C-alpha positions in Angstrom: 0.6 -1.6 28.7 1.5 1.5 26.9 1.6 1.6 23.1 5.4 1.8 23.3 6.2 -1.1 25.6 5.6 -4.1 23.6 8.2 -5.7 21.3 8.1 -7.3 17.7 8.4 -11.2 17.4 11.6 -12.5 18.1 12.9 -9.2 19.5 13.2 -7.9 16.1 14.5 -4.3 15.7 12.3 -3.1 13.1 9.1 -3.9 11.1 9.8 -3.3 7.7 6.6 -3.0 5.6 7.0 -3.4 1.8 3.8 -2.2 0.1 3.2 -3.0 -3.6 0.3 -0.9 -4.9 -1.5 -2.3 -7.7 -3.7 0.6 -9.4 -3.3 -0.2 -13.0 -6.2 -0.9 -15.2 -8.8 0.7 -12.9 -7.7 4.2 -12.8 -10.0 7.0 -14.2 -11.0 6.3 -17.7 -13.7 8.0 -20.1 -13.7 4.6 -21.9 -15.1 3.1 -18.7 -17.8 5.8 -18.3 -15.9 8.1 -16.1 -16.1 11.9 -16.4 -12.6 12.5 -16.2 -9.3 11.0 -17.7 -6.2 10.1 -15.5 -3.6 12.5 -15.6 -0.2 11.7 -16.9 1.6 12.1 -13.8 5.0 11.5 -15.1 4.9 14.1 -17.8 2.7 16.4 -15.8 0.0 16.3 -18.4 -3.7 16.9 -17.3 -6.3 16.8 -19.9 -8.8 19.9 -19.7 -11.5 17.9 -21.8 -12.6 14.2 -21.0 -11.1 12.6 -23.8 -9.8 9.0 -23.7 -6.1 9.1 -23.4 -4.9 5.8 -25.0 -1.2 6.6 -24.4 -1.6 6.9 -20.8 -3.7 3.8 -20.5 -0.8 2.1 -22.1 1.6 3.7 -19.7 -0.3 2.1 -17.0 -0.6 -1.3 -18.6 3.2 -1.3 -18.4 3.0 -2.0 -14.7 1.0 -5.3 -15.4 2.8 -6.3 -18.4 6.5 -5.7 -17.3 6.8 -4.1 -14.0 5.3 -6.7 -11.7 7.6 -9.6 -13.1 10.4 -7.5 -12.0 9.2 -6.6 -8.5 8.0 -10.1 -7.9 11.2 -11.7 -8.8 13.3 -9.4 -6.2 10.5 -10.2 -3.6 11.3 -13.9 -4.1 14.9 -13.7 -4.4 15.4 -11.8 -1.2 12.6 -13.7 0.7 10.4 -10.7 1.3 7.0 -10.7 2.7 5.0 -7.8 1.5 1.6 -6.3 1.6 0.0 -5.6 -1.9 -2.5 -2.8 -1.8 -4.6 -3.7 -4.7 -7.8 -2.1 -6.1 -10.0 -4.9 -6.8 -10.8 -4.3 -10.2 -7.0 -4.0 -11.1 -6.7 -7.6 -10.0 -9.6 -9.0 -11.6 -8.1 -7.4 -15.0 -4.5 -8.7 -14.0 -4.7 -12.6 -13.9 -1.1 -13.0 -13.8 -0.8 -10.8 -10.6 -3.6 -12.5 -9.1 -2.4 -16.0 -9.7 1.1 -15.0 -8.0 -0.6 -13.6 -5.1 -3.1 -16.4 -4.5 -2.1 -18.6 -1.7 1.3 -16.9 -1.3 2.8 -15.4 1.7 2.0 -11.8 0.7 -1.1 -10.1 2.0 -3.5 -8.4 -0.3 -5.0 -5.1 1.4 -7.8 -3.5 -0.3 -6.9 -0.2 -2.3 -10.6 0.6 -3.1 -12.9 -1.3 -5.6 -11.3 0.9 -8.4 -8.5 3.3 -7.9 -10.7 6.1 -7.9 -11.5 8.8 -5.1 -14.2 7.8 -2.6 -14.6 11.2 -0.6 -17.1 12.3 -3.1 -19.5 9.4 -2.1 -22.4 9.7 0.2 -22.4 7.1 3.1 -24.5 4.5 1.1 -22.2 4.5 -1.9 -18.9 4.6 0.2 -20.4 1.3 2.0 -21.1 -0.2 -1.3 -17.7 0.7 -2.4 -15.9 -0.8 0.3 -18.2 -4.0 0.5 -17.7 -4.5 -3.3 -13.9 -4.4 -3.0 -13.8 -6.7 -0.3 -16.0 -9.1 -2.1 -14.2 -9.0 -5.3 -10.8 -9.5 -3.7 -12.0 -12.4 -1.8 -13.5 -13.7 -5.0 -10.0 -13.3 -6.8 -7.4 -14.3 -4.2 -9.5 -16.4 -1.6 -9.0 -14.2 1.3 -11.0 -11.2 2.4 -8.9 -8.3 2.8 -8.4 -7.1 6.7 -6.8 -3.7 5.7 -7.9 -0.5 3.8 -6.0 2.2 1.9 -7.8 4.9 0.0 -6.9 6.9 -2.8 -5.4 9.3 -0.4 -8.9 11.0 0.4 -11.3 9.4 2.5 -14.4 10.6 4.6 -15.3 10.9 8.0 -17.4 7.9 8.0 -14.7 5.5 6.3 -13.1 4.0 9.6 -16.8 3.2 10.9 -17.7 1.4 7.6 -14.5 -0.5 7.5 -15.4 -1.8 11.2 -19.0 -2.6 10.1 -17.5 -4.6 7.3 -15.1 -6.5 9.3 -11.8 -4.7 8.6 -9.1 -5.1 11.2 -6.9 -1.9 10.3 -6.7 1.3 8.5 -3.7 2.8 6.6 -5.0 6.3 5.5 -2.7 8.0 8.1 0.7 9.5 8.2 1.1 10.7 11.7 3.4 8.1 13.1 6.1 5.4 12.7 4.1 2.6 14.7 0.7 1.2 14.8 -1.8 2.9 17.3 -5.6 2.7 18.3 -7.4 5.4 16.3 -10.7 7.1 17.1 -13.5 6.2 14.9 -16.2 8.6 14.3 -19.8 7.4 15.4 -18.3 4.3 17.1 -17.4 3.5 20.7 -14.7 1.2 19.4 -11.3 2.2 18.2 -9.5 0.8 15.3 -6.0 -0.2 14.7 -4.3 2.2 12.5 -1.1 1.1 10.5 0.2 4.5 9.3 1.9 4.8 5.9 4.7 7.1 5.0 4.7 9.0 1.9 8.1 10.3 2.0 9.8 6.8 1.0 7.2 6.1 -1.5 8.4 5.7 -5.2 5.6 7.8 -6.3 8.0 10.8 -5.8 10.0 9.7 -8.9 6.8 9.6 -10.8 5.6 13.3 -10.0 9.1 14.8 -9.8 11.4 13.2 -12.7 14.3 15.1 -11.5 14.1 12.9 -8.2 16.1 10.3 -9.5 16.4 6.4 -8.4 19.8 7.0 -6.6 17.8 10.0 -4.4 15.2 7.6 -3.6 17.6 4.9 -2.5 19.5 7.1 -0.4 16.6 8.4 1.4 15.2 5.0 1.8 18.4 3.9 3.3 18.7 6.9 5.7 15.2 6.3 6.9 15.8 2.7 7.4 19.1 3.6 9.6 17.1 6.0 11.8 14.1 3.9 12.5 16.7 0.7 13.0 18.3 2.6 15.6 15.4 4.1 17.3 13.9 0.4 17.1 16.3 -0.7 20.0 14.2 1.3 22.3 10.5 1.4 21.0 8.8 -0.5 18.3 8.9 1.2 14.8 7.7 0.6 11.3 9.1 1.5 8.1 6.8 1.7 5.0 8.4 1.3 1.6 5.7 2.1 -1.1 6.0 0.8 -4.4 4.3 1.1 -7.8 4.3 -1.6 -10.6 4.3 1.2 -13.3 7.1 3.2 -11.3 9.6 0.9 -9.5 9.1 -1.7 -12.2 11.0 0.3 -14.8 14.5 -0.8 -16.1 16.0 2.4 -14.7 14.5 2.2 -11.3 14.1 -1.5 -10.3 17.9 -1.7 -9.5 17.5 0.9 -6.7 15.0 -1.5 -5.0 17.2 -4.3 -5.3 20.1 -2.2 -3.7 17.9 -1.4 -0.8 17.0 -5.2 -0.2 20.8 -6.0 -0.3 21.5 -3.2 2.2 18.7 -4.5 4.5 19.9 -8.1 4.2 23.1 -7.1 6.0 21.0 -5.7 9.1 19.7 -8.5 11.4 16.6 -8.3 13.4 14.6 -6.7 10.4 11.1 -8.2 10.4 9.6 -8.1 6.9 6.1 -8.3 7.9 2.8 -7.7 6.1 0.6 -5.1 7.6 -2.0 -7.7 8.7 0.8 -9.1 10.9 1.6 -5.8 12.2 -1.9 -5.1 13.2 -2.6 -8.2 14.7 0.5 -8.2 16.6 -0.1 -5.0 18.2 -3.5 -5.6 18.8 -2.6 -8.7 20.8 -0.1 -6.9 22.9 -1.7 -3.4 23.5 -5.3 -3.6 24.6 -7.7 -1.3 23.1 -8.5 1.9 25.1 
């Protein structure tokens, strides 16, 4: 069976993966012993000296204090099943978010132990970082994570270490619109890769303030339409990446609801967790 010859459950036209990133409260902070301070992305401010940025810390707390309630309300209202890519320490420090996820229909995927870069780690440090994240999420949520998303950069050893720790899939790939078996350096066994899509991510509104919610909505709808049409002939996945401190703002949350309203008119859309996508793919397409 080729990687394009299977079908989604119930002959769905498109697997729609809503990814809610939980990064707040575990970002770089000299108050937590880090050597650098988290940049203020929305204002394009990067401090040259490692001083504590109390204002930016509060900017991140907004995602937990206000943004999550708005995002969760829409997920519930429209019956969306999603994947929360969460930094483990963020969940430890956000009990309301953790309580919402515990025992819910949503999946929690690991976004690191903290929301920091792992590419600087040696292999032993990275292994511990991965293990600490999985242990923490399992303790907080009750389910060990099956997937991993780095803070963009990872190492050549990452997939092998994830395999060793029992992870099912890896997200740090932007090369396709459907899952595939990816090579693992230092291992004879491939790993399921469920690619992510940065172009539909709400982060674009954070780093480019002139990119308005209506622009993001138009782009998301256009992306959906193309993948939905192509899904009649081959399995496709659309990723919609969200952040509590970004899409959860009053002036942006409406764009997310408009997208959900649009999708509700399209039969055959499967709101799936990334774990469901990975498991279905692995069951249908034998590893090479």
